[in-house]
C-alpha positions in Angstrom: -0.9 27.0 0.3 -2.7 25.4 3.3 -5.0 22.5 2.5 -8.7 22.8 3.3 -10.0 20.2 5.6 -13.7 19.4 6.4 -15.0 19.8 9.9 -15.6 16.5 11.8 -19.2 16.4 13.1 -20.1 15.6 16.7 -21.4 12.1 17.3 -24.0 11.0 19.8 -22.9 7.4 19.8 -19.8 5.3 18.9 -22.0 3.5 16.4 -22.7 6.8 14.6 -19.0 7.6 14.5 -18.1 4.1 13.2 -20.7 4.5 10.4 -19.4 8.0 9.5 -15.8 6.8 9.1 -16.9 3.7 7.2 -18.5 6.0 4.6 -16.0 8.9 4.6 -12.4 9.4 3.6 -10.3 10.5 6.6 -7.9 12.5 4.4 -10.7 15.0 3.8 -10.9 15.7 7.5 -7.2 15.7 8.5 -4.1 17.3 7.1 -1.9 14.3 6.5 1.0 16.2 5.0 2.5 16.9 8.4 2.0 13.4 9.8 4.7 11.4 11.4 5.2 7.6 11.2 4.3 5.9 14.5 5.2 2.5 15.9 2.8 0.7 18.2 4.9 -2.2 19.6 2.3 -3.5 22.0 -0.6 -3.5 19.5 -1.5 -7.0 18.6 -3.0 -7.8 15.2 -6.4 -9.3 15.0 -6.4 -13.1 14.7 -8.9 -15.5 13.3 -9.3 -19.1 14.4 -9.1 -21.6 11.5 -9.2 -25.4 11.2 -6.7 -27.1 9.0 -6.1 -30.8 8.4 -2.4 -31.9 8.3 -0.9 -35.3 7.8 0.0 -36.7 11.1 3.7 -37.2 10.1 3.9 -33.5 9.0 2.4 -32.3 12.3 4.8 -34.5 14.3 7.8 -33.0 12.3 6.5 -29.5 13.1 6.1 -30.3 16.8 9.7 -31.7 16.9 11.1 -28.6 15.2 9.0 -26.4 17.6 10.4 -28.2 20.5 14.0 -27.7 19.2 13.2 -23.9 18.8 11.5 -23.8 22.2 8.3 -22.3 20.8 4.7 -23.6 20.7 4.0 -25.6 17.5 1.1 -23.3 16.5 3.4 -20.3 16.8 6.0 -22.1 14.7 3.4 -22.7 12.0 2.6 -19.0 11.9 6.3 -18.2 11.7 6.9 -20.6 8.9 3.9 -19.3 7.0 5.1 -15.7 7.4 8.6 -16.5 6.3 7.2 -18.4 3.3 5.0 -15.5 2.3 7.9 -13.0 2.7 10.2 -15.2 0.6 7.5 -15.5 -2.1 6.9 -11.7 -2.1 10.6 -11.0 -2.5 10.9 -13.3 -5.5 
C-alpha cells in the first residue's frame, strides 16, 4: 500500500518556508521509505566560538603535541575532545 503524503504549500518567502518546516514534520510530506543514505563530504558542520581558560602548562603541552603532529593546536584540542567523547560513548 502506498503511503499518503500531504501536499507542500507554495511559499512567498524563504522566511515563510522556514517557519512552516519549523512547525511541521517533514515525514508527513515526503515518502521516506524509498530514501537513500547520502554523504556530503564537503559540508562543514556549524561551529561556535567559545572561550576557555586553561592552565598555561597544559596549553604549552598541547601546543608541543600539536607541533609534533603538524596540526594547529586548536584543531588538536577539537580532535582530542572528539576522541575522548567517542571513547566515553563506547564504554
